[in-house]
N, C-alpha and C positions, 0 to 999 in steps of 0.2 A: 504493500500498499504507499510505502515512503518511495516505491521507486519514481527518479525524477522524468524517467521517458515516460513512466503513465498518466505525468499528469498534464490536463489541458493548459496548463501554463509554461509549459516547458519550451524554451527557445524566445520566451516573450521578455520584453527589457525587464529591468526593475520596479521602475516608473509606469503606471498604465492608466492612460484615459477613463472612463467609463464606456467609450466604445470600442476597446480592448478586453477592458475587464469584466464586464459583464456577462456577454456570450457564455464564455466557458461556465460561470456559475448557472447556465441555464435563463438569465434574466436580459431584460433590452435594459439600454444603455438608459431611455429614462426613468427606469427604476432607480439610478443610482442618488438623485435628491431627494427624493424618500427614506430611500433608506440611511439617509444621512443627517436627514431634520429627524428620524426618527433614534436617532443614536445608534443606530445598528451596522455602520460602516463609517471610519474617520478618513478624510483624505488626508495626504499628507502635508506639511506644515502648517502654514493658516491664510488658504488663500480668499479674496477676496468674491462679494457673493456672486459676482457675473463674470469670475474667472475657471477657466477651467481646472477640474479637480483633478488628483493624479493621486492610484489607489497602488501601494505595495504590491508588487506581484507575489509575495512569497505570503503576506495576509490574506489575499483574496484566495491563496492556494489550501491555505489552512482552513479557511472558513466553506470553503468548499468541500471536505470532507468532514465538518462540523454540523452533525442531525439537529441537535438542535437550536446552532444559530438558521441555518437550512429553516428549520419550523417558524424560527420566528420573523424571519425575514415574509417565507410567506403568508403568515398572518398580519403582518404588518402593510403587504401589499396588497392581502384582499380588501383589509379596513379600508385601506386610503381609496381603493376602488368604490368600497359600497357610497364609502360617504360623498364620491361624487355624483355616483349615480341616484343617489339619495337628494342631491342637493338639484342636479338636473330635474328629477321627477318631479318636485317642489316648484322648478319654474316650470314647468310643461304646460300645467294649465292654464297658466296669465297668459302665455302666446298663443295658448289656441283660443281664448277667449276674445283676445282684442284682433285675432284677424277674424272672427266670427261677426265682432261688434263694427268693421270696418268695411 
């Protein structure tokens, strides 16, 4: 299990962007900000709010083998999308009533 040749991160640079680091975890790059907000993923250094976040390859590799972390990440992403969908459904009737009255 610790064989570096079996790792999805083998051959990647030490610092990875979300586009490089999320796919081996089975996640999409747009999931990284959610995980950072929920303190499940920590970028290297102190990047500004609108700057590119970079993540340590070795830490992402370790997390990819951590069942508890993967479950927490999945729960955080599910909760985020549940909340976003609920907000969208709450706004939906307003927009449909506006089109009916026009």
